[in-house]
C-alpha positions in Angstrom: 80.9 101.5 48.3 77.5 100.4 49.5 76.8 100.1 53.2 76.8 96.3 53.1 80.3 96.3 51.6 81.8 98.7 54.1 84.6 97.0 56.0 84.1 96.3 59.7 87.3 98.3 60.3 88.9 98.7 63.7 91.3 101.5 64.5 94.9 100.6 65.1 94.5 100.9 68.8 91.7 98.3 68.8 93.9 95.6 67.2 95.5 93.3 69.8 98.7 93.8 67.9 98.1 97.5 67.1 100.8 99.1 69.3 103.4 98.9 66.6 101.3 100.5 63.9 100.6 104.2 63.1 97.7 103.8 60.7 94.8 101.4 60.3 94.8 98.4 58.0 93.6 99.1 54.5 90.0 98.2 54.2 90.6 95.7 51.4 93.6 94.2 53.0 91.5 93.7 56.2 89.0 91.7 54.3 91.6 89.9 52.2 93.7 88.7 55.1 90.8 87.8 57.5 90.0 84.2 58.1 87.1 84.5 60.4 84.7 83.7 57.6 85.8 80.1 57.6 87.8 79.4 60.8 84.9 80.3 63.1 84.0 76.6 62.9 87.0 76.1 65.3 85.2 78.0 68.1 84.5 75.0 70.2 88.1 73.8 70.1 89.5 77.3 70.5 87.5 77.7 73.7 88.4 74.2 74.9 92.1 74.9 74.4 91.8 78.3 76.2 90.1 76.7 79.2 92.9 74.2 79.5 95.5 76.9 79.0 94.0 79.1 81.8 93.8 76.1 84.1 97.5 75.4 83.5 98.4 79.1 84.0 96.7 79.1 87.4 98.4 75.8 88.4 101.9 77.3 87.8 101.0 80.6 89.5 100.8 82.9 86.4 97.1 83.4 87.1 95.2 83.4 90.4 92.5 80.9 91.0 90.0 83.7 90.9 91.3 84.9 87.5 91.2 81.4 86.2 87.6 80.9 87.3 86.5 84.3 85.9 88.2 83.5 82.5 86.6 80.0 82.3 83.1 81.2 83.2 83.6 84.0 80.6 84.7 81.6 77.9 81.7 79.3 78.6 79.4 82.3 78.3 81.0 83.2 74.9 80.4 79.7 73.7 76.8 79.9 74.7 76.5 83.1 72.7 78.0 81.5 69.6 75.8 78.4 69.8 72.7 80.6 70.4 73.5 82.6 67.3 73.9 85.9 69.1 77.6 86.2 68.6 78.7 88.9 66.1 81.8 87.9 64.2 84.0 90.8 63.2 86.2 90.8 60.1 88.4 93.6 61.7 89.3 91.1 64.5 90.7 88.8 61.7 90.1 85.3 63.1 88.2 83.1 65.5 90.9 83.5 68.2 90.8 87.3 68.4 87.0 87.4 68.1 86.6 85.2 71.1 89.3 86.9 73.1 87.8 90.4 72.4 84.3 89.2 73.4 85.8 87.6 76.5 87.5 90.9 77.5 84.2 92.8 76.9 82.5 90.5 79.3 85.0 90.2 82.1 87.3 93.2 81.7 91.1 93.3 81.9 91.3 89.8 83.3 90.4 88.6 79.8 93.6 90.1 78.4 95.6 87.8 80.6 94.4 84.7 78.9 96.9 85.0 76.1 99.9 84.9 78.4 102.5 82.3 77.4 101.0 81.5 74.0 100.8 82.9 70.5 98.1 82.7 67.8 100.7 80.5 66.0 100.6 77.7 68.5 97.0 78.4 69.3 95.7 77.8 65.8 97.9 74.7 65.4 96.4 73.3 68.6 92.8 74.2 67.5 93.2 72.5 64.1 94.6 69.3 65.8 91.7 69.2 68.3 89.2 69.7 65.5 90.8 67.1 63.2 91.1 64.6 66.0 87.3 64.8 66.7 86.5 64.6 63.0 88.7 61.6 62.6 86.7 59.8 65.2 83.4 60.7 63.5 84.8 59.6 60.2 86.1 56.3 61.7 82.5 55.6 62.9 81.0 56.1 59.5 83.8 54.1 57.8 83.0 51.3 60.4 79.3 51.5 59.5 80.0 51.1 55.8 82.3 48.1 56.6 79.5 46.4 58.5 77.0 47.1 55.7 79.4 45.5 53.2 79.8 42.4 55.4 76.0 42.1 55.8 75.4 42.4 52.1 78.3 40.0 51.3 76.8 37.4 53.6 73.4 37.7 51.9 75.0 37.3 48.5 77.5 34.6 49.4 76.0 32.1 46.9 75.1 34.6 44.1 77.2 33.7 41.1 78.5 36.6 38.9 81.2 37.0 36.3 84.6 38.2 37.6 86.3 40.6 35.3 89.8 41.5 34.2 90.1 44.3 31.6 86.3 44.5 32.0 86.2 41.3 30.1 84.6 38.1 31.5 87.4 36.2 33.3 86.2 33.6 35.8 83.0 33.2 37.8 83.0 34.4 41.4 80.3 35.2 43.9 78.8 38.6 44.5 79.7 38.3 48.1 83.3 37.6 47.3 83.4 40.7 45.0 82.0 42.8 47.8 84.6 41.7 50.2 87.2 43.0 47.9 85.7 46.4 48.5 85.7 45.6 52.2 89.5 44.9 52.2 90.1 48.3 50.7 88.2 49.9 53.6 90.2 47.8 56.1 93.4 49.4 54.8 91.7 52.8 54.9 90.7 52.4 58.5 94.2 51.4 59.5 95.6 54.4 57.7 93.1 56.7 59.4 94.1 55.5 62.9 97.7 55.7 62.1 97.2 59.3 61.0 95.4 60.1 64.2 98.5 59.2 66.2 100.4 62.1 64.6 97.4 64.4 64.8 97.2 63.9 68.6 100.4 65.8 69.5 100.1 69.1 71.3 101.9 72.2 69.9 100.6 74.6 72.6 103.5 76.1 74.5 105.7 76.7 71.4 104.3 80.3 71.4 105.3 82.2 68.3 108.2 80.0 67.5 110.7 79.9 70.4 108.7 78.9 73.4 108.0 81.2 76.4 109.8 82.3 79.5 106.8 81.7 81.7 106.9 78.5 83.8 104.2 76.7 81.8 103.5 73.0 82.2 103.0 71.6 78.8 102.5 68.0 80.0 99.6 69.2 82.2 97.9 71.0 79.3 98.4 68.0 77.0 96.7 65.8 79.6 93.8 68.2 80.0 93.2 68.3 76.2 93.7 64.5 75.7 96.8 64.7 73.6 99.2 61.8 73.7 102.2 64.1 74.3 103.5 67.7 73.8 105.5 68.3 70.6 109.3 68.4 70.8 110.5 71.3 68.7 108.9 74.8 69.0 109.7 75.9 65.4 108.3 72.7 63.9 105.3 72.8 66.2 103.9 76.1 64.8 104.8 75.4 61.2 104.0 71.7 60.8 101.0 70.9 58.7 102.1 67.3 57.9 99.2 65.9 59.9 96.7 67.8 57.7 98.4 66.6 54.5 98.5 63.1 55.8 94.8 63.2 56.5 94.1 64.6 53.0 96.3 61.8 51.6 94.2 59.2 53.5 91.0 61.0 52.2 92.2 60.9 48.6 92.9 57.2 48.8 89.6 56.5 50.5 87.8 58.5 47.8 89.7 56.6 45.1 88.3 53.4 46.6 84.8 54.8 46.8 85.1 56.0 43.2 86.0 52.4 42.1 82.9 51.2 44.0 80.9 53.9 42.3 82.1 53.0 38.8 81.1 49.4 39.2 77.7 50.4 40.6 77.1 52.8 37.7 78.0 50.0 35.3 76.0 47.4 37.1 72.8 49.5 37.2 72.9 50.1 33.5 70.6 48.3 31.1 73.7 46.7 29.5 74.7 44.9 32.8 71.5 45.0 34.9 73.2 43.3 37.8 71.9 45.3 40.8 69.1 47.7 41.6 69.6 50.8 43.8 66.7 52.0 45.9 64.8 54.9 44.4 65.7 57.2 47.3 69.4 57.1 46.2 68.6 57.9 42.6 67.0 60.7 40.5 65.1 61.0 37.2 65.4 62.9 34.0 63.6 66.2 33.3 62.9 65.0 29.7 63.1 61.2 29.7 60.5 59.7 32.0 62.0 56.2 31.9 65.3 57.2 33.4 66.6 56.2 36.9 70.0 57.7 37.3 72.5 56.5 39.9 73.3 60.0 41.1 74.9 59.1 44.4 77.6 56.9 43.0 78.2 59.3 40.2 78.6 62.3 42.5 80.9 60.4 44.9 83.0 59.4 41.9 83.1 63.1 40.9 84.0 64.3 44.4 87.2 62.2 44.2 88.7 64.9 42.0 87.8 67.6 44.6 89.5 65.8 47.4 92.6 65.0 45.3 92.8 68.7 44.5 92.8 69.6 48.2 95.7 67.2 48.8 97.7 68.8 46.0 96.7 72.3 47.3 98.2 71.5 50.8 101.3 69.9 49.4 101.9 73.0 47.2 101.1 75.3 50.1 103.9 73.9 52.2 106.4 73.6 49.4 109.5 75.8 50.0 108.1 77.5 53.1 110.9 78.6 55.4 110.6 78.1 59.2 108.7 78.9 61.2 105.0 80.1 60.8 104.0 82.1 57.7 100.7 83.7 56.7 100.6 81.1 53.8 99.4 78.6 56.4 96.1 80.4 56.7 95.3 78.7 53.4 95.4 75.3 55.1 91.9 75.4 56.6 89.5 75.6 53.7 91.0 72.6 51.8 91.1 70.7 55.1 87.6 71.6 56.2 86.1 70.8 52.7 87.9 67.5 52.7 86.4 66.6 56.1 82.9 67.6 55.0 83.2 65.8 51.6 84.3 62.4 52.9 81.8 62.5 55.8 79.0 63.1 53.3 80.3 60.4 50.9 80.7 57.8 53.7 77.3 58.5 55.0 75.7 58.1 51.6 77.4 54.8 51.0 76.8 53.5 54.5 73.1 54.2 54.0 73.0 52.9 50.5 75.0 49.7 50.5 72.8 47.6 52.7 69.8 48.5 50.5 71.3 47.2 47.3 69.4 44.4 45.7 71.3 41.9 43.5 69.7 40.6 40.4 71.0 37.0 40.8 69.5 35.6 37.6 71.1 38.3 35.4 74.4 37.8 37.1 74.3 34.1 36.5 73.4 34.5 32.8 76.3 36.9 32.4 78.7 34.5 34.1 77.8 31.9 31.5 78.9 34.2 28.7 82.5 34.7 27.8 83.7 31.2 28.5 84.3 32.0 32.2 85.1 28.3 33.0 87.9 28.1 30.5 90.6 28.3 33.1 88.9 25.5 35.0 89.1 23.3 31.9 92.9 24.1 31.6 93.4 23.1 35.3 91.4 19.9 34.6 93.8 19.0 31.8 96.8 19.7 33.9 95.5 17.4 36.6 95.2 14.8 33.9 99.0 15.1 33.2 98.9 17.7 30.4 101.6 20.4 30.6 100.0 23.8 31.3 101.1 25.5 28.1 99.7 22.6 26.1 96.5 22.7 28.1 96.3 26.5 27.5 96.5 25.8 23.7 93.9 23.0 23.8 91.4 25.2 25.7 92.1 28.1 23.4 91.1 26.0 20.4 88.0 24.7 22.2 87.0 28.3 22.9 87.5 29.2 19.3 85.2 26.4 18.3 82.6 27.6 20.8 82.8 31.1 19.4 82.2 29.8 15.9 79.4 27.6 17.1 77.9 30.2 19.5 78.0 27.8 22.4 79.7 27.8 25.8 82.1 25.1 26.9 79.5 23.6 29.2 77.0 23.3 26.3 79.3 21.2 24.1 79.1 17.4 23.9 81.8 15.2 25.2 82.7 14.1 21.6 83.1 17.8 20.6 85.4 18.4 23.6 87.4 15.2 23.0 88.4 16.3 19.5 90.8 18.8 21.2 92.3 16.2 23.7 91.9 12.5 24.3 92.3 12.9 28.1 89.0 14.7 28.4 86.4 12.4 30.0 82.9 12.5 31.4 84.1 14.1 34.5 85.0 17.3 32.6 81.4 18.6 33.2 82.2 18.6 36.9 84.3 21.7 36.3 82.6 23.3 33.4 79.3 24.3 35.0 79.0 27.3 37.2 77.4 25.3 40.0 80.0 22.5 39.9 82.8 25.0 40.0 81.8 26.2 43.4 82.1 22.7 45.0 85.0 20.4 43.9 88.4 21.8 44.7 87.0 24.8 46.5 86.5 25.2 50.3 85.2 28.1 52.4 87.7 30.0 54.5 86.8 29.7 58.1 85.0 32.8 59.5 87.5 35.4 60.8 87.0 38.0 63.4 87.7 41.4 61.9 88.1 44.5 63.9 86.2 47.2 62.1 85.8 50.0 64.7 88.2 52.8 65.6 90.1 51.9 68.8 90.3 55.5 69.8 86.7 56.2 70.4 85.4 56.0 74.0 83.3 52.9 73.6 83.7 49.2 73.6 85.6 48.0 70.6 83.2 46.6 68.0 84.1 43.3 66.4 82.3 41.9 63.4 82.1 38.3 62.4 82.9 38.1 58.7 80.6 35.9 56.7 81.8 32.7 54.9 82.1 34.4 51.5 85.9 34.3 50.9 86.9 31.2 49.0 90.3 29.6 48.3 91.5 26.6 46.4 92.5 23.6 48.4 
């Protein structure tokens, strides 16, 4: 074994739990079971929780005020060491909690050993994760909000830009680009609602459950919950230390959000291709080819589309992790953090990329309009026209089908046919038929704009004034 691979191994007596054991932990097992390599990102929340715990212990008389102040000052000093990069993380101390506690004791002496009174690492880590995820949810909500506003702005700019609407990726009916973008927006509205609903269940405090059965010390859980900004303490001690539903729910939200972003991505990849050529992405969101100098690849949408599988995998990982676990806490739950952390990092990155990119998209309106004229996109409008003239819809459907077949054979769109050519399929067709067959005409008769609506985009949980955005007049409905 080389020096760099030697374990940072502590003797049994140096372990906080070492009194029961007669031999040190195997060197490999020590590395295999340690979580400090990834859970050290919880340091801020671990220290925040410990400060609140010490404050509460002093309030109920378990600690003296002097001991409380010494512990709090010591914890703040430890935090400064971590943020200054001078803190040495030890694998032998297993996790972020024991590393911080050991450093605290080194600094302030035996008083540091009193901090853990009335709690266990089981309820401590559950509290840390909830504090961490609550903060990240608020950051994610802000980025999601920024993306929503970007979509609204782009939709307003493109409110009159005609494009083909698709079903089965075949031309269906003409719509506007703004209307299409607001379909994306509606997906994000639902995502934002799910995120805030998830936050409610994250913001419940498990601290005080101890290992699984509470503690005999006269702790005040309501006080600790208030200090940490939780809505309330949890109700059942066994469930408190073993519950990871909140992490699974967050990953479920994330998987659905990424599914929506992947749908956006697929359309952007198609629309930037030479075959569609509907939109242009700024160069700063694209890359080139090492061999083909003409290439401009939509790497951001492609990568976001690919990361959807990564997030979906984390959701399945957590569901499988919790499957068949007996109450209460089990070491299995150490495996909850890496999928959760990576999910947080991934969706934050994807949302930032999209929130930056969406407002900079440039629509190629002429190309969209030409595409909307292909594929007989006003055929349904012709059928509706016939129905308004008294023709049964099924008969109208057949009439239009025959007229489309004629157009396919002749290589002409419905709007390009003469009145006599159209009348051969139905005598009720008159000069006014062209009012519904052209793309421009379709956006006026029989169509009105929905009145602007105020849409709450921002996360209500963040400490700022709620942000309301005025949606643009880009959603249409038939009158």
